[in-house]
PDB file with SEQRES, HELIX, SHEET and CRYST1 records, atoms N, CA, C and O in Angstrom:
SEQRES   1 A   83  MET ALA ASN VAL LEU GLU ILE THR THR ARG ILE ILE ALA          
SEQRES   2 A   83  GLU LYS ALA GLU LEU ASP PRO LYS GLU LEU SER ALA GLU          
SEQRES   3 A   83  SER ILE LEU ALA ASP LEU ASP ILE GLN SER LEU GLU LEU          
SEQRES   4 A   83  ALA GLU ILE ILE PHE ASP LEU GLU GLU GLU PHE ASP ILE          
SEQRES   5 A   83  GLU ILE GLU LEU ASN ALA ALA ALA ALA TRP GLU LYS LEU          
SEQRES   6 A   83  LYS THR VAL GLY ASP VAL ALA THR ALA VAL GLY GLU LEU          
SEQRES   7 A   83  ALA ASP GLN GLY ALA                                          
HELIX    1 AA1 VAL A    4  LYS A   15  1                                  12    
HELIX    2 AA2 PRO A   20  GLU A   22  5                                   3    
HELIX    3 AA3 ALA A   30  LEU A   32  5                                   3    
HELIX    4 AA4 SER A   36  PHE A   50  1                                  15    
HELIX    5 AA5 LEU A   56  ALA A   61  1                                   6    
HELIX    6 AA6 TRP A   62  LYS A   64  5                                   3    
HELIX    7 AA7 VAL A   68  GLY A   82  1                                  15    
CRYST1    1.000    1.000    1.000  90.00  90.00  90.00 P 1           1          
ATOM      1  N   MET A   1      84.722  81.679  92.086  1.00  0.00           N  
ATOM      2  CA  MET A   1      86.096  82.158  92.219  1.00  0.00           C  
ATOM      3  C   MET A   1      86.528  82.292  93.578  1.00  0.00           C  
ATOM      4  O   MET A   1      85.752  82.809  94.382  1.00  0.00           O  
ATOM      5  N   ALA A   2      87.637  81.904  93.941  1.00  0.00           N  
ATOM      6  CA  ALA A   2      88.195  81.858  95.239  1.00  0.00           C  
ATOM      7  C   ALA A   2      88.358  83.486  95.691  1.00  0.00           C  
ATOM      8  O   ALA A   2      88.267  84.430  94.906  1.00  0.00           O  
ATOM      9  N   ASN A   3      88.573  83.568  96.884  1.00  0.00           N  
ATOM     10  CA  ASN A   3      88.721  85.017  97.499  1.00  0.00           C  
ATOM     11  C   ASN A   3      89.851  85.759  96.800  1.00  0.00           C  
ATOM     12  O   ASN A   3      90.952  85.237  96.622  1.00  0.00           O  
ATOM     13  N   VAL A   4      89.551  86.969  96.417  1.00  0.00           N  
ATOM     14  CA  VAL A   4      90.570  87.833  95.771  1.00  0.00           C  
ATOM     15  C   VAL A   4      91.801  88.041  96.605  1.00  0.00           C  
ATOM     16  O   VAL A   4      92.935  88.019  96.127  1.00  0.00           O  
ATOM     17  N   LEU A   5      91.532  88.243  97.867  1.00  0.00           N  
ATOM     18  CA  LEU A   5      92.739  88.632  98.845  1.00  0.00           C  
ATOM     19  C   LEU A   5      93.554  87.313  98.930  1.00  0.00           C  
ATOM     20  O   LEU A   5      94.784  87.321  98.879  1.00  0.00           O  
ATOM     21  N   GLU A   6      92.827  86.188  99.061  1.00  0.00           N  
ATOM     22  CA  GLU A   6      93.575  84.880  99.129  1.00  0.00           C  
ATOM     23  C   GLU A   6      94.414  84.630  98.041  1.00  0.00           C  
ATOM     24  O   GLU A   6      95.564  84.272  98.294  1.00  0.00           O  
ATOM     25  N   ILE A   7      94.017  84.762  96.742  1.00  0.00           N  
ATOM     26  CA  ILE A   7      94.625  84.597  95.553  1.00  0.00           C  
ATOM     27  C   ILE A   7      95.822  85.598  95.495  1.00  0.00           C  
ATOM     28  O   ILE A   7      96.947  85.191  95.203  1.00  0.00           O  
ATOM     29  N   THR A   8      95.570  86.923  95.779  1.00  0.00           N  
ATOM     30  CA  THR A   8      96.548  87.936  95.736  1.00  0.00           C  
ATOM     31  C   THR A   8      97.611  87.698  96.568  1.00  0.00           C  
ATOM     32  O   THR A   8      98.763  87.837  96.158  1.00  0.00           O  
ATOM     33  N   THR A   9      97.318  87.300  97.876  1.00  0.00           N  
ATOM     34  CA  THR A   9      98.206  86.947  98.878  1.00  0.00           C  
ATOM     35  C   THR A   9      99.136  85.844  98.405  1.00  0.00           C  
ATOM     36  O   THR A   9     100.332  85.902  98.689  1.00  0.00           O  
ATOM     37  N   ARG A  10      98.643  84.862  97.708  1.00  0.00           N  
ATOM     38  CA  ARG A  10      99.299  83.663  97.283  1.00  0.00           C  
ATOM     39  C   ARG A  10     100.408  84.070  96.211  1.00  0.00           C  
ATOM     40  O   ARG A  10     101.572  83.675  96.266  1.00  0.00           O  
ATOM     41  N   ILE A  11      99.893  84.911  95.231  1.00  0.00           N  
ATOM     42  CA  ILE A  11     100.740  85.293  94.090  1.00  0.00           C  
ATOM     43  C   ILE A  11     101.942  86.178  94.652  1.00  0.00           C  
ATOM     44  O   ILE A  11     103.084  85.996  94.228  1.00  0.00           O  
ATOM     45  N   ILE A  12     101.649  87.167  95.642  1.00  0.00           N  
ATOM     46  CA  ILE A  12     102.679  87.911  96.110  1.00  0.00           C  
ATOM     47  C   ILE A  12     103.662  87.140  97.027  1.00  0.00           C  
ATOM     48  O   ILE A  12     104.863  87.408  97.061  1.00  0.00           O  
ATOM     49  N   ALA A  13     103.108  86.210  97.734  1.00  0.00           N  
ATOM     50  CA  ALA A  13     104.021  85.406  98.524  1.00  0.00           C  
ATOM     51  C   ALA A  13     105.003  84.512  97.638  1.00  0.00           C  
ATOM     52  O   ALA A  13     106.169  84.301  97.970  1.00  0.00           O  
ATOM     53  N   GLU A  14     104.439  84.028  96.527  1.00  0.00           N  
ATOM     54  CA  GLU A  14     105.335  83.167  95.644  1.00  0.00           C  
ATOM     55  C   GLU A  14     106.450  83.942  95.091  1.00  0.00           C  
ATOM     56  O   GLU A  14     107.559  83.419  94.979  1.00  0.00           O  
ATOM     57  N   LYS A  15     106.205  85.284  94.700  1.00  0.00           N  
ATOM     58  CA  LYS A  15     107.275  86.147  94.111  1.00  0.00           C  
ATOM     59  C   LYS A  15     108.157  86.573  95.231  1.00  0.00           C  
ATOM     60  O   LYS A  15     109.367  86.718  95.055  1.00  0.00           O  
ATOM     61  N   ALA A  16     107.582  86.778  96.374  1.00  0.00           N  
ATOM     62  CA  ALA A  16     108.502  87.393  97.510  1.00  0.00           C  
ATOM     63  C   ALA A  16     109.166  86.069  98.264  1.00  0.00           C  
ATOM     64  O   ALA A  16     109.912  86.182  99.237  1.00  0.00           O  
ATOM     65  N   GLU A  17     108.837  84.964  97.750  1.00  0.00           N  
ATOM     66  CA  GLU A  17     109.516  83.555  98.241  1.00  0.00           C  
ATOM     67  C   GLU A  17     109.156  83.605  99.733  1.00  0.00           C  
ATOM     68  O   GLU A  17     110.061  83.471 100.557  1.00  0.00           O  
ATOM     69  N   LEU A  18     107.847  83.797 100.141  1.00  0.00           N  
ATOM     70  CA  LEU A  18     107.329  83.716 101.418  1.00  0.00           C  
ATOM     71  C   LEU A  18     106.324  82.683 101.541  1.00  0.00           C  
ATOM     72  O   LEU A  18     105.757  82.284 100.524  1.00  0.00           O  
ATOM     73  N   ASP A  19     106.033  82.190 102.721  1.00  0.00           N  
ATOM     74  CA  ASP A  19     104.854  81.427 102.968  1.00  0.00           C  
ATOM     75  C   ASP A  19     103.616  82.323 103.009  1.00  0.00           C  
ATOM     76  O   ASP A  19     103.620  83.346 103.693  1.00  0.00           O  
ATOM     77  N   PRO A  20     102.534  81.944 102.271  1.00  0.00           N  
ATOM     78  CA  PRO A  20     101.416  82.822 102.291  1.00  0.00           C  
ATOM     79  C   PRO A  20     100.785  82.944 103.590  1.00  0.00           C  
ATOM     80  O   PRO A  20     100.035  83.907 103.754  1.00  0.00           O  
ATOM     81  N   LYS A  21     100.978  82.065 104.610  1.00  0.00           N  
ATOM     82  CA  LYS A  21     100.583  82.308 105.848  1.00  0.00           C  
ATOM     83  C   LYS A  21     101.256  83.339 106.595  1.00  0.00           C  
ATOM     84  O   LYS A  21     100.681  83.854 107.554  1.00  0.00           O  
ATOM     85  N   GLU A  22     102.465  83.709 106.240  1.00  0.00           N  
ATOM     86  CA  GLU A  22     103.110  84.794 106.826  1.00  0.00           C  
ATOM     87  C   GLU A  22     102.565  86.246 106.497  1.00  0.00           C  
ATOM     88  O   GLU A  22     102.861  87.220 107.190  1.00  0.00           O  
ATOM     89  N   LEU A  23     101.741  86.309 105.375  1.00  0.00           N  
ATOM     90  CA  LEU A  23     101.187  87.559 104.881  1.00  0.00           C  
ATOM     91  C   LEU A  23      99.739  87.723 105.429  1.00  0.00           C  
ATOM     92  O   LEU A  23      99.053  86.777 105.813  1.00  0.00           O  
ATOM     93  N   SER A  24      99.389  88.891 105.423  1.00  0.00           N  
ATOM     94  CA  SER A  24      97.944  89.333 105.772  1.00  0.00           C  
ATOM     95  C   SER A  24      97.603  90.511 104.953  1.00  0.00           C  
ATOM     96  O   SER A  24      98.476  91.063 104.284  1.00  0.00           O  
ATOM     97  N   ALA A  25      96.299  90.958 104.968  1.00  0.00           N  
ATOM     98  CA  ALA A  25      95.913  92.108 104.201  1.00  0.00           C  
ATOM     99  C   ALA A  25      96.682  93.472 104.618  1.00  0.00           C  
ATOM    100  O   ALA A  25      96.759  94.473 103.905  1.00  0.00           O  
ATOM    101  N   GLU A  26      97.250  93.312 105.945  1.00  0.00           N  
ATOM    102  CA  GLU A  26      97.899  94.377 106.474  1.00  0.00           C  
ATOM    103  C   GLU A  26      99.416  94.404 106.198  1.00  0.00           C  
ATOM    104  O   GLU A  26     100.111  95.348 106.576  1.00  0.00           O  
ATOM    105  N   SER A  27      99.864  93.443 105.592  1.00  0.00           N  
ATOM    106  CA  SER A  27     101.325  93.255 105.402  1.00  0.00           C  
ATOM    107  C   SER A  27     101.712  94.408 104.389  1.00  0.00           C  
ATOM    108  O   SER A  27     101.061  94.623 103.367  1.00  0.00           O  
ATOM    109  N   ILE A  28     102.804  95.114 104.756  1.00  0.00           N  
ATOM    110  CA  ILE A  28     103.265  96.384 103.940  1.00  0.00           C  
ATOM    111  C   ILE A  28     104.260  95.750 102.748  1.00  0.00           C  
ATOM    112  O   ILE A  28     105.240  95.028 102.930  1.00  0.00           O  
ATOM    113  N   LEU A  29     103.805  96.154 101.681  1.00  0.00           N  
ATOM    114  CA  LEU A  29     104.536  95.681 100.437  1.00  0.00           C  
ATOM    115  C   LEU A  29     106.095  96.049 100.584  1.00  0.00           C  
ATOM    116  O   LEU A  29     106.964  95.237 100.264  1.00  0.00           O  
ATOM    117  N   ALA A  30     106.355  97.171 101.027  1.00  0.00           N  
ATOM    118  CA  ALA A  30     107.838  97.739 101.101  1.00  0.00           C  
ATOM    119  C   ALA A  30     108.550  96.644 102.048  1.00  0.00           C  
ATOM    120  O   ALA A  30     109.665  96.230 101.733  1.00  0.00           O  
ATOM    121  N   ASP A  31     108.005  96.253 103.023  1.00  0.00           N  
ATOM    122  CA  ASP A  31     108.647  95.334 103.961  1.00  0.00           C  
ATOM    123  C   ASP A  31     109.024  93.905 103.330  1.00  0.00           C  
ATOM    124  O   ASP A  31     109.856  93.151 103.835  1.00  0.00           O  
ATOM    125  N   LEU A  32     108.376  93.662 102.284  1.00  0.00           N  
ATOM    126  CA  LEU A  32     108.634  92.312 101.576  1.00  0.00           C  
ATOM    127  C   LEU A  32     109.760  92.320 100.703  1.00  0.00           C  
ATOM    128  O   LEU A  32     110.168  91.274 100.199  1.00  0.00           O  
ATOM    129  N   ASP A  33     110.337  93.522 100.469  1.00  0.00           N  
ATOM    130  CA  ASP A  33     111.623  93.611  99.754  1.00  0.00           C  
ATOM    131  C   ASP A  33     111.284  93.058  98.278  1.00  0.00           C  
ATOM    132  O   ASP A  33     112.005  92.226  97.727  1.00  0.00           O  
ATOM    133  N   ILE A  34     110.212  93.553  97.733  1.00  0.00           N  
ATOM    134  CA  ILE A  34     109.765  93.224  96.303  1.00  0.00           C  
ATOM    135  C   ILE A  34     110.533  94.185  95.352  1.00  0.00           C  
ATOM    136  O   ILE A  34     110.397  95.407  95.410  1.00  0.00           O  
ATOM    137  N   GLN A  35     111.362  93.538  94.461  1.00  0.00           N  
ATOM    138  CA  GLN A  35     111.883  94.465  93.432  1.00  0.00           C  
ATOM    139  C   GLN A  35     111.074  94.664  92.225  1.00  0.00           C  
ATOM    140  O   GLN A  35     110.055  94.007  92.013  1.00  0.00           O  
ATOM    141  N   SER A  36     111.524  95.572  91.431  1.00  0.00           N  
ATOM    142  CA  SER A  36     110.563  95.977  90.170  1.00  0.00           C  
ATOM    143  C   SER A  36     110.324  94.673  89.318  1.00  0.00           C  
ATOM    144  O   SER A  36     109.192  94.508  88.864  1.00  0.00           O  
ATOM    145  N   LEU A  37     111.246  93.784  89.077  1.00  0.00           N  
ATOM    146  CA  LEU A  37     110.989  92.666  88.302  1.00  0.00           C  
ATOM    147  C   LEU A  37     109.989  91.873  88.891  1.00  0.00           C  
ATOM    148  O   LEU A  37     109.044  91.490  88.202  1.00  0.00           O  
ATOM    149  N   GLU A  38     110.090  91.548  90.206  1.00  0.00           N  
ATOM    150  CA  GLU A  38     108.998  90.832  90.852  1.00  0.00           C  
ATOM    151  C   GLU A  38     107.806  91.488  90.826  1.00  0.00           C  
ATOM    152  O   GLU A  38     106.816  90.789  90.609  1.00  0.00           O  
ATOM    153  N   LEU A  39     107.633  92.811  91.015  1.00  0.00           N  
ATOM    154  CA  LEU A  39     106.333  93.636  90.902  1.00  0.00           C  
ATOM    155  C   LEU A  39     105.822  93.379  89.505  1.00  0.00           C  
ATOM    156  O   LEU A  39     104.635  93.081  89.373  1.00  0.00           O  
ATOM    157  N   ALA A  40     106.597  93.465  88.467  1.00  0.00           N  
ATOM    158  CA  ALA A  40     106.071  93.180  87.173  1.00  0.00           C  
ATOM    159  C   ALA A  40     105.522  91.856  86.990  1.00  0.00           C  
ATOM    160  O   ALA A  40     104.540  91.697  86.265  1.00  0.00           O  
ATOM    161  N   GLU A  41     106.146  90.773  87.665  1.00  0.00           N  
ATOM    162  CA  GLU A  41     105.638  89.391  87.538  1.00  0.00           C  
ATOM    163  C   GLU A  41     104.440  89.289  88.270  1.00  0.00           C  
ATOM    164  O   GLU A  41     103.501  88.618  87.844  1.00  0.00           O  
ATOM    165  N   ILE A  42     104.392  89.927  89.384  1.00  0.00           N  
ATOM    166  CA  ILE A  42     103.101  89.893  90.218  1.00  0.00           C  
ATOM    167  C   ILE A  42     101.873  90.460  89.436  1.00  0.00           C  
ATOM    168  O   ILE A  42     100.765  89.928  89.489  1.00  0.00           O  
ATOM    169  N   ILE A  43     102.153  91.585  88.704  1.00  0.00           N  
ATOM    170  CA  ILE A  43     101.174  92.212  87.851  1.00  0.00           C  
ATOM    171  C   ILE A  43     100.697  91.236  86.769  1.00  0.00           C  
ATOM    172  O   ILE A  43      99.503  90.971  86.623  1.00  0.00           O  
ATOM    173  N   PHE A  44     101.703  90.695  85.991  1.00  0.00           N  
ATOM    174  CA  PHE A  44     101.268  89.802  84.999  1.00  0.00           C  
ATOM    175  C   PHE A  44     100.561  88.485  85.527  1.00  0.00           C  
ATOM    176  O   PHE A  44      99.683  87.962  84.841  1.00  0.00           O  
ATOM    177  N   ASP A  45     100.932  87.964  86.708  1.00  0.00           N  
ATOM    178  CA  ASP A  45     100.137  86.898  87.249  1.00  0.00           C  
ATOM    179  C   ASP A  45      98.788  87.234  87.728  1.00  0.00           C  
ATOM    180  O   ASP A  45      97.871  86.418  87.647  1.00  0.00           O  
ATOM    181  N   LEU A  46      98.625  88.507  88.264  1.00  0.00           N  
ATOM    182  CA  LEU A  46      97.247  88.876  88.643  1.00  0.00           C  
ATOM    183  C   LEU A  46      96.443  89.081  87.492  1.00  0.00           C  
ATOM    184  O   LEU A  46      95.249  88.791  87.556  1.00  0.00           O  
ATOM    185  N   GLU A  47      96.967  89.576  86.370  1.00  0.00           N  
ATOM    186  CA  GLU A  47      96.239  89.841  85.177  1.00  0.00           C  
ATOM    187  C   GLU A  47      95.771  88.428  84.632  1.00  0.00           C  
ATOM    188  O   GLU A  47      94.617  88.289  84.228  1.00  0.00           O  
ATOM    189  N   GLU A  48      96.573  87.500  84.626  1.00  0.00           N  
ATOM    190  CA  GLU A  48      96.279  86.203  84.061  1.00  0.00           C  
ATOM    191  C   GLU A  48      95.201  85.593  84.949  1.00  0.00           C  
ATOM    192  O   GLU A  48      94.143  85.153  84.500  1.00  0.00           O  
ATOM    193  N   GLU A  49      95.537  85.595  86.244  1.00  0.00           N  
ATOM    194  CA  GLU A  49      94.492  84.863  87.216  1.00  0.00           C  
ATOM    195  C   GLU A  49      93.129  85.461  87.222  1.00  0.00           C  
ATOM    196  O   GLU A  49      92.145  84.727  87.318  1.00  0.00           O  
ATOM    197  N   PHE A  50      93.012  86.806  87.121  1.00  0.00           N  
ATOM    198  CA  PHE A  50      91.727  87.400  87.192  1.00  0.00           C  
ATOM    199  C   PHE A  50      91.113  87.961  85.839  1.00  0.00           C  
ATOM    200  O   PHE A  50      90.086  88.639  85.795  1.00  0.00           O  
ATOM    201  N   ASP A  51      91.870  87.592  84.753  1.00  0.00           N  
ATOM    202  CA  ASP A  51      91.443  87.919  83.472  1.00  0.00           C  
ATOM    203  C   ASP A  51      91.094  89.471  83.411  1.00  0.00           C  
ATOM    204  O   ASP A  51      90.012  89.922  83.036  1.00  0.00           O  
ATOM    205  N   ILE A  52      92.157  90.191  83.829  1.00  0.00           N  
ATOM    206  CA  ILE A  52      92.075  91.635  83.842  1.00  0.00           C  
ATOM    207  C   ILE A  52      93.255  92.163  83.070  1.00  0.00           C  
ATOM    208  O   ILE A  52      94.193  91.428  82.762  1.00  0.00           O  
ATOM    209  N   GLU A  53      93.202  93.463  82.754  1.00  0.00           N  
ATOM    210  CA  GLU A  53      94.368  94.191  82.035  1.00  0.00           C  
ATOM    211  C   GLU A  53      94.567  95.342  82.958  1.00  0.00           C  
ATOM    212  O   GLU A  53      93.706  96.111  83.388  1.00  0.00           O  
ATOM    213  N   ILE A  54      95.989  95.330  83.215  1.00  0.00           N  
ATOM    214  CA  ILE A  54      96.458  96.521  84.127  1.00  0.00           C  
ATOM    215  C   ILE A  54      97.273  97.314  83.051  1.00  0.00           C  
ATOM    216  O   ILE A  54      98.323  96.890  82.567  1.00  0.00           O  
ATOM    217  N   GLU A  55      96.735  98.415  82.751  1.00  0.00           N  
ATOM    218  CA  GLU A  55      97.451  99.287  81.787  1.00  0.00           C  
ATOM    219  C   GLU A  55      98.732  99.748  82.372  1.00  0.00           C  
ATOM    220  O   GLU A  55      98.820  99.945  83.584  1.00  0.00           O  
ATOM    221  N   LEU A  56      99.816  99.943  81.493  1.00  0.00           N  
ATOM    222  CA  LEU A  56     101.079 100.460  82.002  1.00  0.00           C  
ATOM    223  C   LEU A  56     100.933 101.727  82.835  1.00  0.00           C  
ATOM    224  O   LEU A  56     101.570 101.842  83.882  1.00  0.00           O  
ATOM    225  N   ASN A  57     100.131 102.660  82.410  1.00  0.00           N  
ATOM    226  CA  ASN A  57      99.873 103.874  83.188  1.00  0.00           C  
ATOM    227  C   ASN A  57      99.315 103.523  84.568  1.00  0.00           C  
ATOM    228  O   ASN A  57      99.692 104.132  85.570  1.00  0.00           O  
ATOM    229  N   ALA A  58      98.429 102.555  84.613  1.00  0.00           N  
ATOM    230  CA  ALA A  58      97.823 102.182  85.926  1.00  0.00           C  
ATOM    231  C   ALA A  58      98.887 101.490  86.803  1.00  0.00           C  
ATOM    232  O   ALA A  58      98.813 101.586  88.028  1.00  0.00           O  
ATOM    233  N   ALA A  59      99.869 100.799  86.206  1.00  0.00           N  
ATOM    234  CA  ALA A  59     100.851 100.186  87.008  1.00  0.00           C  
ATOM    235  C   ALA A  59     101.698 101.253  87.882  1.00  0.00           C  
ATOM    236  O   ALA A  59     102.081 100.974  89.018  1.00  0.00           O  
ATOM    237  N   ALA A  60     101.935 102.389  87.318  1.00  0.00           N  
ATOM    238  CA  ALA A  60     102.563 103.477  87.915  1.00  0.00           C  
ATOM    239  C   ALA A  60     101.799 103.903  89.209  1.00  0.00           C  
ATOM    240  O   ALA A  60     102.345 104.168  90.280  1.00  0.00           O  
ATOM    241  N   ALA A  61     100.400 103.934  88.947  1.00  0.00           N  
ATOM    242  CA  ALA A  61      99.578 104.243  90.217  1.00  0.00           C  
ATOM    243  C   ALA A  61      99.568 103.186  91.290  1.00  0.00           C  
ATOM    244  O   ALA A  61      99.180 103.439  92.430  1.00  0.00           O  
ATOM    245  N   TRP A  62     100.001 101.993  90.915  1.00  0.00           N  
ATOM    246  CA  TRP A  62     100.119 100.934  91.967  1.00  0.00           C  
ATOM    247  C   TRP A  62     101.111 101.215  92.979  1.00  0.00           C  
ATOM    248  O   TRP A  62     101.074 100.674  94.085  1.00  0.00           O  
ATOM    249  N   GLU A  63     102.033 102.082  92.618  1.00  0.00           N  
ATOM    250  CA  GLU A  63     103.126 102.435  93.565  1.00  0.00           C  
ATOM    251  C   GLU A  63     102.443 103.116  94.952  1.00  0.00           C  
ATOM    252  O   GLU A  63     102.981 103.122  96.060  1.00  0.00           O  
ATOM    253  N   LYS A  64     101.240 103.637  94.645  1.00  0.00           N  
ATOM    254  CA  LYS A  64     100.549 104.202  95.911  1.00  0.00           C  
ATOM    255  C   LYS A  64     100.031 103.114  96.821  1.00  0.00           C  
ATOM    256  O   LYS A  64      99.754 103.348  97.997  1.00  0.00           O  
ATOM    257  N   LEU A  65      99.902 101.935  96.274  1.00  0.00           N  
ATOM    258  CA  LEU A  65      99.407 100.759  97.146  1.00  0.00           C  
ATOM    259  C   LEU A  65     100.535 100.356  98.134  1.00  0.00           C  
ATOM    260  O   LEU A  65     101.712 100.185  97.819  1.00  0.00           O  
ATOM    261  N   LYS A  66     100.027 100.235  99.315  1.00  0.00           N  
ATOM    262  CA  LYS A  66     101.086 100.163 100.428  1.00  0.00           C  
ATOM    263  C   LYS A  66     101.040  98.701 101.007  1.00  0.00           C  
ATOM    264  O   LYS A  66     102.042  98.136 101.445  1.00  0.00           O  
ATOM    265  N   THR A  67      99.750  98.125 100.969  1.00  0.00           N  
ATOM    266  CA  THR A  67      99.651  96.783 101.671  1.00  0.00           C  
ATOM    267  C   THR A  67      99.051  95.710 100.735  1.00  0.00           C  
ATOM    268  O   THR A  67      98.511  96.081  99.693  1.00  0.00           O  
ATOM    269  N   VAL A  68      99.113  94.490 101.031  1.00  0.00           N  
ATOM    270  CA  VAL A  68      98.586  93.333 100.251  1.00  0.00           C  
ATOM    271  C   VAL A  68      97.092  93.534 100.196  1.00  0.00           C  
ATOM    272  O   VAL A  68      96.495  93.181  99.179  1.00  0.00           O  
ATOM    273  N   GLY A  69      96.505  94.017 101.105  1.00  0.00           N  
ATOM    274  CA  GLY A  69      95.103  94.329 100.962  1.00  0.00           C  
ATOM    275  C   GLY A  69      94.680  95.371 100.052  1.00  0.00           C  
ATOM    276  O   GLY A  69      93.601  95.297  99.465  1.00  0.00           O  
ATOM    277  N   ASP A  70      95.612  96.499  99.885  1.00  0.00           N  
ATOM    278  CA  ASP A  70      95.395  97.466  98.988  1.00  0.00           C  
ATOM    279  C   ASP A  70      95.383  97.059  97.515  1.00  0.00           C  
ATOM    280  O   ASP A  70      94.664  97.564  96.653  1.00  0.00           O  
ATOM    281  N   VAL A  71      96.342  96.002  97.325  1.00  0.00           N  
ATOM    282  CA  VAL A  71      96.574  95.352  95.978  1.00  0.00           C  
ATOM    283  C   VAL A  71      95.258  94.434  95.729  1.00  0.00           C  
ATOM    284  O   VAL A  71      94.751  94.365  94.609  1.00  0.00           O  
ATOM    285  N   ALA A  72      94.827  93.851  96.659  1.00  0.00           N  
ATOM    286  CA  ALA A  72      93.701  92.779  96.500  1.00  0.00           C  
ATOM    287  C   ALA A  72      92.440  93.721  96.230  1.00  0.00           C  
ATOM    288  O   ALA A  72      91.616  93.354  95.392  1.00  0.00           O  
ATOM    289  N   THR A  73      92.275  94.856  96.877  1.00  0.00           N  
ATOM    290  CA  THR A  73      91.179  95.723  96.558  1.00  0.00           C  
ATOM    291  C   THR A  73      91.159  96.110  95.138  1.00  0.00           C  
ATOM    292  O   THR A  73      90.141  96.007  94.454  1.00  0.00           O  
ATOM    293  N   ALA A  74      92.387  96.596  94.653  1.00  0.00           N  
ATOM    294  CA  ALA A  74      92.504  97.250  93.420  1.00  0.00           C  
ATOM    295  C   ALA A  74      92.125  96.091  92.392  1.00  0.00           C  
ATOM    296  O   ALA A  74      91.341  96.346  91.478  1.00  0.00           O  
ATOM    297  N   VAL A  75      92.596  95.008  92.514  1.00  0.00           N  
ATOM    298  CA  VAL A  75      92.493  93.879  91.725  1.00  0.00           C  
ATOM    299  C   VAL A  75      90.845  93.564  91.598  1.00  0.00           C  
ATOM    300  O   VAL A  75      90.228  93.470  90.537  1.00  0.00           O  
ATOM    301  N   GLY A  76      90.328  93.435  92.866  1.00  0.00           N  
ATOM    302  CA  GLY A  76      88.846  93.181  92.860  1.00  0.00           C  
ATOM    303  C   GLY A  76      88.016  94.139  92.058  1.00  0.00           C  
ATOM    304  O   GLY A  76      87.073  93.779  91.353  1.00  0.00           O  
ATOM    305  N   GLU A  77      88.452  95.491  92.218  1.00  0.00           N  
ATOM    306  CA  GLU A  77      87.736  96.482  91.470  1.00  0.00           C  
ATOM    307  C   GLU A  77      87.864  96.386  90.016  1.00  0.00           C  
ATOM    308  O   GLU A  77      86.910  96.676  89.295  1.00  0.00           O  
ATOM    309  N   LEU A  78      89.107  95.954  89.489  1.00  0.00           N  
ATOM    310  CA  LEU A  78      89.302  95.844  88.042  1.00  0.00           C  
ATOM    311  C   LEU A  78      88.563  94.612  87.547  1.00  0.00           C  
ATOM    312  O   LEU A  78      88.127  94.565  86.396  1.00  0.00           O  
ATOM    313  N   ALA A  79      88.413  93.566  88.454  1.00  0.00           N  
ATOM    314  CA  ALA A  79      87.814  92.316  88.134  1.00  0.00           C  
ATOM    315  C   ALA A  79      86.227  92.561  87.914  1.00  0.00           C  
ATOM    316  O   ALA A  79      85.558  92.055  87.013  1.00  0.00           O  
ATOM    317  N   ASP A  80      85.764  93.442  88.923  1.00  0.00           N  
ATOM    318  CA  ASP A  80      84.343  93.767  88.846  1.00  0.00           C  
ATOM    319  C   ASP A  80      83.951  94.630  87.594  1.00  0.00           C  
ATOM    320  O   ASP A  80      82.867  94.521  87.021  1.00  0.00           O  
ATOM    321  N   GLN A  81      84.898  95.455  87.252  1.00  0.00           N  
ATOM    322  CA  GLN A  81      84.609  96.302  85.989  1.00  0.00           C  
ATOM    323  C   GLN A  81      84.552  95.445  84.858  1.00  0.00           C  
ATOM    324  O   GLN A  81      83.754  95.761  83.976  1.00  0.00           O  
ATOM    325  N   GLY A  82      85.284  94.356  84.700  1.00  0.00           N  
ATOM    326  CA  GLY A  82      85.255  93.446  83.624  1.00  0.00           C  
ATOM    327  C   GLY A  82      84.142  92.395  83.525  1.00  0.00           C  
ATOM    328  O   GLY A  82      83.844  91.792  82.494  1.00  0.00           O  
ATOM    329  N   ALA A  83      83.583  92.257  84.688  1.00  0.00           N  
ATOM    330  CA  ALA A  83      82.393  91.285  84.913  1.00  0.00           C  
ATOM    331  C   ALA A  83      81.126  91.743  84.267  1.00  0.00           C  
ATOM    332  O   ALA A  83      80.103  91.065  84.367  1.00  0.00           O  
TER     333      ALA A  83                                                      
END                                                                             
């Protein structure tokens, strides 16, 4: 499987309509102007890509995630739990 950060960055970039090369692990999500619909699409895409399930309650906890790297770490942890 490709790098979790790389895939997460690609998915976020697609929804934010940015070049993935413009993003890094330190990129702040709030600065990317991602709206709630785009966030839901990102979550769905991450679930599909990594064969994980993000419970609705867990999605609210994602609001605490501030950077692309935070999201990648959370996804990696969920993927590890399912492995």
